[in-house]
TIZAVO-403295 format. One record per residue: residue number from 1; residue in three letters; x, y, z of N, C-alpha, C in turn. Coordinates in nm, 3 decimals. Example, Ala and Ser with C-alpha at 12.3 -4.5 7.8 and 13.67 -1.06 7.14 Angstrom:
<nodes>
1,ala,1.319,-0.569,0.780,1.230,-0.450,0.780,1.320,-0.330,0.780
2,ser,1.285,-0.225,0.708,1.367,-0.106,0.714,1.290,0.003,0.787
</nodes>
This chain:
<nodes>
1,met,6.815,7.736,3.109,6.801,7.834,3.215,6.901,7.806,3.327
2,ile,6.915,7.678,3.366,7.007,7.643,3.474,7.150,7.666,3.428
3,arg,7.179,7.634,3.302,7.313,7.657,3.250,7.347,7.805,3.251
4,his,7.250,7.888,3.219,7.269,8.034,3.222,7.300,8.083,3.363
5,ala,7.225,8.033,3.460,7.244,8.073,3.599,7.378,8.023,3.651
6,thr,7.418,7.900,3.612,7.546,7.845,3.657,7.661,7.927,3.600
7,arg,7.654,7.965,3.474,7.756,8.046,3.411,7.767,8.183,3.479
8,tyr,7.651,8.240,3.511,7.650,8.370,3.578,7.713,8.360,3.718
9,leu,7.681,8.255,3.792,7.736,8.238,3.926,7.886,8.212,3.922
10,arg,7.936,8.139,3.822,8.080,8.117,3.808,8.152,8.249,3.780
11,arg,8.094,8.326,3.690,8.153,8.456,3.658,8.152,8.547,3.781
12,phe,8.044,8.542,3.858,8.033,8.623,3.980,8.136,8.577,4.084
13,gly,8.160,8.448,4.095,8.257,8.394,4.191,8.400,8.430,4.154
14,lys,8.432,8.443,4.027,8.568,8.476,3.983,8.595,8.626,3.988
15,asp,8.489,8.705,3.991,8.506,8.850,3.993,8.562,8.892,4.129
16,glu,8.669,8.971,4.129,8.735,9.012,4.253,8.696,9.152,4.298
17,asn,8.607,9.218,4.231,8.560,9.349,4.275,8.471,9.332,4.398
18,gly,8.500,9.410,4.503,8.418,9.407,4.623,8.457,9.301,4.724
19,asn,8.567,9.230,4.704,8.607,9.126,4.799,8.653,9.182,4.932
20,met,8.692,9.306,4.938,8.736,9.366,5.064,8.619,9.394,5.157
21,met,8.498,9.377,5.109,8.381,9.406,5.192,8.377,9.315,5.314
22,val,8.415,9.190,5.300,8.411,9.097,5.413,8.513,9.139,5.518
23,glu,8.636,9.168,5.477,8.738,9.211,5.571,8.699,9.343,5.638
24,phe,8.641,9.433,5.561,8.597,9.560,5.616,8.487,9.539,5.719
25,ala,8.393,9.453,5.689,8.283,9.426,5.781,8.334,9.360,5.909
26,leu,8.439,9.280,5.900,8.495,9.217,6.019,8.581,9.315,6.100
27,ala,8.648,9.408,6.033,8.738,9.501,6.102,8.666,9.624,6.157
28,leu,8.551,9.657,6.104,8.479,9.777,6.146,8.443,9.776,6.296
29,pro,8.390,9.668,6.351,8.363,9.670,6.496,8.490,9.690,6.580
30,leu,8.600,9.633,6.536,8.726,9.651,6.607,8.771,9.797,6.604
31,leu,8.757,9.861,6.490,8.794,10.002,6.478,8.706,10.090,6.566
32,phe,8.575,10.063,6.567,8.485,10.141,6.652,8.515,10.118,6.800
33,thr,8.549,9.995,6.837,8.583,9.966,6.977,8.707,10.042,7.019
34,ile,8.807,10.046,6.933,8.930,10.121,6.964,8.900,10.270,6.975
35,phe,8.818,10.322,6.887,8.782,10.463,6.892,8.705,10.496,7.021
36,leu,8.604,10.417,7.054,8.523,10.443,7.174,8.606,10.424,7.301
37,thr,8.700,10.331,7.300,8.789,10.312,7.414,8.879,10.433,7.433
38,ser,8.929,10.489,7.325,9.015,10.607,7.338,8.937,10.728,7.389
39,val,8.812,10.743,7.347,8.729,10.851,7.399,8.702,10.829,7.548
40,glu,8.668,10.708,7.586,8.643,10.675,7.728,8.767,10.700,7.813
41,met,8.884,10.661,7.763,9.008,10.681,7.838,9.041,10.829,7.853
42,gly,9.015,10.908,7.750,9.039,11.052,7.758,8.949,11.118,7.861
43,ile,8.822,11.080,7.864,8.729,11.138,7.961,8.762,11.089,8.102
44,tyr,8.807,10.964,8.115,8.850,10.912,8.245,8.969,10.992,8.298
45,ala,9.067,11.017,8.212,9.184,11.096,8.252,9.144,11.238,8.291
46,leu,9.050,11.297,8.219,9.002,11.430,8.251,8.934,11.432,8.389
47,arg,8.850,11.332,8.415,8.784,11.323,8.546,8.887,11.305,8.657
48,gln,8.988,11.220,8.633,9.091,11.195,8.734,9.169,11.322,8.764
49,asn,9.201,11.399,8.661,9.273,11.526,8.682,9.188,11.625,8.762
50,phe,9.059,11.634,8.732,8.972,11.724,8.806,8.957,11.680,8.951
51,leu,8.947,11.548,8.975,8.938,11.498,9.113,9.067,11.528,9.189
52,asp,9.182,11.506,9.127,9.310,11.536,9.190,9.323,11.684,9.222
53,arg,9.284,11.768,9.128,9.292,11.914,9.149,9.200,11.957,9.262
54,gly,9.076,11.909,9.261,8.982,11.944,9.365,9.029,11.900,9.503
55,leu,9.087,11.779,9.510,9.138,11.729,9.637,9.256,11.813,9.684
56,asp,9.349,11.846,9.595,9.465,11.926,9.634,9.426,12.066,9.682
57,met,9.331,12.128,9.613,9.289,12.263,9.652,9.213,12.261,9.785
58,ala,9.129,12.160,9.806,9.056,12.149,9.932,9.152,12.119,10.047
59,ile,9.250,12.035,10.022,9.348,12.003,10.126,9.429,12.126,10.163
60,arg,9.454,12.211,10.068,9.526,12.336,10.099,9.447,12.418,10.200
61,asp,9.315,12.427,10.181,9.231,12.499,10.277,9.233,12.432,10.414
62,val,9.223,12.300,10.417,9.224,12.227,10.544,9.358,12.242,10.614
63,arg,9.464,12.233,10.538,9.599,12.239,10.594,9.628,12.376,10.656
64,leu,9.584,12.482,10.590,9.613,12.616,10.638,9.519,12.661,10.749
65,asn,9.405,12.596,10.765,9.309,12.630,10.869,9.298,12.514,10.968
66,thr,9.405,12.486,11.039,9.412,12.369,11.126,9.304,12.369,11.232
67,gly,9.275,12.478,11.294,9.178,12.482,11.403,9.034,12.482,11.359
68,ala,9.007,12.482,11.229,8.870,12.496,11.180,8.786,12.370,11.202
69,asn,8.848,12.253,11.213,8.776,12.126,11.230,8.665,12.108,11.128
70,tyr,8.704,12.101,11.002,8.608,12.080,10.894,8.536,11.946,10.911
71,thr,8.409,11.944,10.875,8.334,11.818,10.876,8.354,11.748,10.742
72,his,8.312,11.623,10.737,8.320,11.546,10.613,8.244,11.618,10.501
73,lys,8.127,11.667,10.531,8.044,11.737,10.431,8.111,11.865,10.382
74,gln,8.172,11.941,10.472,8.238,12.065,10.432,8.357,12.038,10.339
75,val,8.438,11.938,10.372,8.553,11.906,10.287,8.503,11.852,10.153
76,lys,8.398,11.772,10.155,8.342,11.720,10.031,8.289,11.833,9.944
77,asp,8.223,11.931,10.006,8.174,12.047,9.931,8.289,12.128,9.872
78,leu,8.399,12.140,9.947,8.517,12.209,9.894,8.572,12.137,9.771
79,ile,8.586,12.005,9.781,8.640,11.928,9.668,8.548,11.939,9.547
80,cys,8.418,11.925,9.569,8.323,11.934,9.457,8.324,12.074,9.395
81,gly,8.340,12.176,9.479,8.345,12.313,9.427,8.470,12.340,9.345
82,tyr,8.583,12.287,9.389,8.708,12.309,9.317,8.720,12.221,9.192
83,ser,8.661,12.103,9.193,8.677,12.015,9.077,8.588,12.054,8.961
84,gly,8.466,12.092,8.987,8.379,12.148,8.884,8.322,12.049,8.784
85,phe,8.399,11.962,8.725,8.356,11.877,8.614,8.287,11.749,8.661
86,leu,8.300,11.712,8.786,8.249,11.584,8.834,8.098,11.590,8.855
87,gln,8.025,11.504,8.785,7.879,11.501,8.795,7.836,11.428,8.922
88,asp,7.727,11.471,8.983,7.672,11.411,9.105,7.779,11.398,9.213
89,cys,7.863,11.497,9.224,7.976,11.491,9.318,7.928,11.480,9.462
90,asp,7.818,11.546,9.496,7.769,11.543,9.634,7.731,11.403,9.679
91,phe,7.680,11.322,9.586,7.635,11.187,9.621,7.740,11.080,9.592
92,ala,7.825,11.104,9.495,7.916,11.000,9.447,8.057,11.009,9.503
93,leu,8.084,11.104,9.593,8.217,11.121,9.649,8.217,11.083,9.796
94,lys,8.317,11.006,9.837,8.331,10.968,9.977,8.477,10.987,10.017
95,leu,8.498,11.043,10.136,8.632,11.078,10.182,8.672,10.996,10.304
96,glu,8.802,10.971,10.313,8.861,10.911,10.432,8.982,10.996,10.468
97,met,8.994,11.034,10.595,9.109,11.111,10.640,9.155,11.055,10.774
98,thr,9.285,11.031,10.784,9.339,10.974,10.907,9.481,11.023,10.930
99,pro,9.520,11.040,11.056,9.660,11.074,11.085,9.747,10.950,11.066
100,ile,9.871,10.972,11.020,9.963,10.860,11.001,10.096,10.889,11.070
101,asn,10.167,10.786,11.100,10.298,10.796,11.161,10.401,10.781,11.049
102,ala,10.486,10.880,11.031,10.584,10.876,10.923,10.689,10.768,10.944
103,arg,10.715,10.731,11.067,10.818,10.631,11.096,10.769,10.488,11.077
104,ser,10.641,10.468,11.090,10.585,10.334,11.067,10.462,10.346,10.976
105,phe,10.486,10.391,10.856,10.377,10.417,10.761,10.309,10.287,10.720
106,ser,10.177,10.288,10.730,10.102,10.172,10.685,9.992,10.210,10.587
107,gly,9.961,10.337,10.573,9.858,10.380,10.480,9.719,10.343,10.529
108,phe,9.625,10.336,10.438,9.488,10.299,10.473,9.476,10.148,10.478
109,ala,9.397,10.100,10.569,9.372,9.956,10.578,9.261,9.920,10.479
110,gly,9.290,9.831,10.389,9.189,9.783,10.295,9.171,9.872,10.173
111,ala,9.074,9.833,10.093,9.044,9.906,9.969,8.968,10.034,10.001
112,ala,8.960,10.120,9.901,8.891,10.248,9.919,8.743,10.226,9.945
113,glu,8.691,10.299,10.042,8.549,10.293,10.076,8.478,10.393,9.986
114,cys,8.393,10.343,9.899,8.326,10.429,9.802,8.176,10.433,9.827
115,ala,8.114,10.536,9.773,7.970,10.553,9.786,7.900,10.472,9.679
116,asp,7.819,10.376,9.718,7.737,10.299,9.624,7.602,10.367,9.618
117,val,7.575,10.438,9.509,7.452,10.518,9.501,7.328,10.431,9.486
118,ser,7.344,10.301,9.464,7.228,10.214,9.455,7.183,10.168,9.594
119,leu,7.265,10.191,9.697,7.234,10.153,9.835,7.203,10.278,9.918
120,pro,7.142,10.262,10.036,7.121,10.378,10.124,7.255,10.441,10.164
121,ile,7.254,10.571,10.187,7.376,10.645,10.218,7.427,10.605,10.355
122,thr,7.557,10.574,10.361,7.622,10.544,10.489,7.727,10.651,10.513
123,pro,7.732,10.708,10.634,7.831,10.813,10.661,7.972,10.755,10.666
124,ser,8.069,10.840,10.643,8.208,10.799,10.649,8.245,10.766,10.793
125,thr,8.318,10.658,10.811,8.357,10.616,10.946,8.501,10.652,10.978
126,thr,8.579,10.689,10.879,8.721,10.719,10.903,8.751,10.860,10.860
127,phe,8.709,10.956,10.938,8.738,11.097,10.909,8.784,11.158,11.040
128,val,8.916,11.153,11.063,8.976,11.196,11.189,9.054,11.324,11.165
129,his,9.030,11.425,11.249,9.104,11.551,11.237,9.241,11.537,11.299
130,gly,9.337,11.608,11.243,9.472,11.606,11.297,9.499,11.729,11.382
131,ser,9.608,11.723,11.451,9.650,11.838,11.530,9.766,11.906,11.459
132,glu,9.821,12.011,11.519,9.930,12.086,11.458,10.051,11.996,11.434
133,his,10.117,12.013,11.323,10.237,11.941,11.282,10.214,11.791,11.265
134,gln,10.093,11.749,11.245,10.065,11.606,11.230,10.050,11.572,11.082
135,leu,10.108,11.459,11.042,10.100,11.411,10.904,9.966,11.342,10.883
136,met,9.894,11.385,10.781,9.759,11.335,10.754,9.756,11.273,10.615
137,leu,9.671,11.175,10.598,9.650,11.110,10.469,9.501,11.114,10.437
138,met,9.468,11.163,10.317,9.328,11.171,10.276,9.310,11.094,10.146
139,arg,9.202,11.018,10.142,9.168,10.940,10.021,9.026,10.977,9.980
140,ala,9.012,11.013,9.854,8.881,11.045,9.798,8.843,10.938,9.697
141,cys,8.723,10.888,9.708,8.674,10.788,9.614,8.550,10.845,9.545
142,tyr,8.556,10.853,9.414,8.447,10.910,9.334,8.390,10.801,9.244
143,met,8.260,10.789,9.241,8.192,10.692,9.155,8.128,10.766,9.038
144,phe,8.155,10.719,8.916,8.102,10.785,8.797,8.045,10.683,8.700
145,glu,7.961,10.731,8.610,7.904,10.646,8.506,7.992,10.656,8.382
146,pro,8.034,10.543,8.324,8.114,10.549,8.201,8.031,10.608,8.086
147,val,8.100,10.670,7.992,8.032,10.730,7.877,7.975,10.622,7.786
148,phe,8.055,10.517,7.761,8.013,10.404,7.679,8.020,10.277,7.764
149,pro,7.919,10.249,7.846,7.929,10.137,7.941,7.927,9.999,7.877
150,thr,7.888,9.987,7.752,7.877,9.855,7.690,7.985,9.827,7.588
151,thr,8.083,9.915,7.575,8.184,9.899,7.471,8.323,9.927,7.526
152,gly,8.419,9.846,7.487,8.560,9.871,7.514,8.593,9.888,7.661
153,leu,8.659,9.998,7.694,8.704,10.025,7.830,8.586,10.039,7.926
154,gly,8.479,10.101,7.884,8.361,10.116,7.968,8.301,9.981,8.007
155,tyr,8.313,9.882,7.920,8.263,9.749,7.949,8.354,9.673,8.045
156,ser,8.484,9.699,8.037,8.580,9.623,8.118,8.597,9.678,8.260
157,phe,8.544,9.798,8.288,8.551,9.852,8.424,8.472,9.762,8.521
158,thr,8.518,9.755,8.645,8.442,9.688,8.750,8.337,9.785,8.801
159,lys,8.210,9.746,8.793,8.100,9.837,8.827,8.031,9.794,8.956
160,asp,7.966,9.892,9.022,7.888,9.861,9.141,7.745,9.828,9.101
161,gly,7.654,9.825,9.196,7.516,9.787,9.170,7.441,9.881,9.078
162,ser,7.482,10.007,9.070,7.413,10.104,8.984,7.486,10.126,8.852
163,gly,7.592,10.050,8.824,7.665,10.064,8.699,7.772,10.171,8.702
164,arg,7.810,10.216,8.821,7.913,10.319,8.834,8.050,10.257,8.856
165,val,8.154,10.335,8.824,8.292,10.291,8.830,8.367,10.372,8.935
166,lys,8.462,10.309,9.002,8.538,10.371,9.111,8.661,10.444,9.057
167,met,8.686,10.564,9.112,8.806,10.642,9.084,8.860,10.692,9.218
168,val,8.988,10.669,9.246,9.046,10.701,9.376,9.158,10.801,9.360
169,ser,9.166,10.895,9.455,9.274,10.992,9.460,9.326,11.001,9.603
170,leu,9.456,11.002,9.620,9.521,11.009,9.751,9.601,11.136,9.763
171,ser,9.610,11.186,9.886,9.694,11.302,9.911,9.737,11.301,10.057
172,ala,9.861,11.341,10.081,9.914,11.352,10.216,9.951,11.497,10.242
173,phe,9.937,11.539,10.367,9.969,11.677,10.403,10.002,11.684,10.552
174,val,10.062,11.794,10.590,10.095,11.818,10.730,10.012,11.936,10.777
175,gln,9.947,11.922,10.890,9.867,12.030,10.947,9.960,12.144,10.987
176,glu,9.930,12.263,10.942,10.009,12.380,10.975,9.976,12.426,11.117
177,pro,10.071,12.488,11.187,10.040,12.540,11.320,9.948,12.660,11.309
178,ser,9.854,12.670,11.400,9.764,12.785,11.399,9.830,12.899,11.476
179,thr,9.812,13.019,11.426,9.875,13.135,11.489,9.775,13.226,11.552
</nodes>
């Protein structure tokens, strides 16, 4: 009986049918990770394009209506309305707007101030209106949940306390004169 089993096991060990199963089993997680990363990157690019478009369209309204003195909430509502695709835009978007000097440009001080939805809401502290012919810089920071937070690109993102990821968009404009 043992000789029969030994002969069968030797024959099984020499048989080369099905040997690719080990390599396939090792490569399959890598292939899925690459696939899920590409899907995550595509959706990230789509969100970034919608945020950029929403910011540009809202800035056009602000730029052409210099005397309107939009509030932070009104500009945020404009951006969310124009972008369309961004989920929880009212809670996850935070804006900074400040006048800048073109001759001594320094940009924004520090990293983008984003809304952490796991913490109590804090109002924006840097939202300054410009006057006619003044160069303005606006930064929008949007926090979103990755589609696949435990795999590939979604895993490598730096997340806040609620598991959301930061996306930033910048735009500069000149306030038009009011007529």
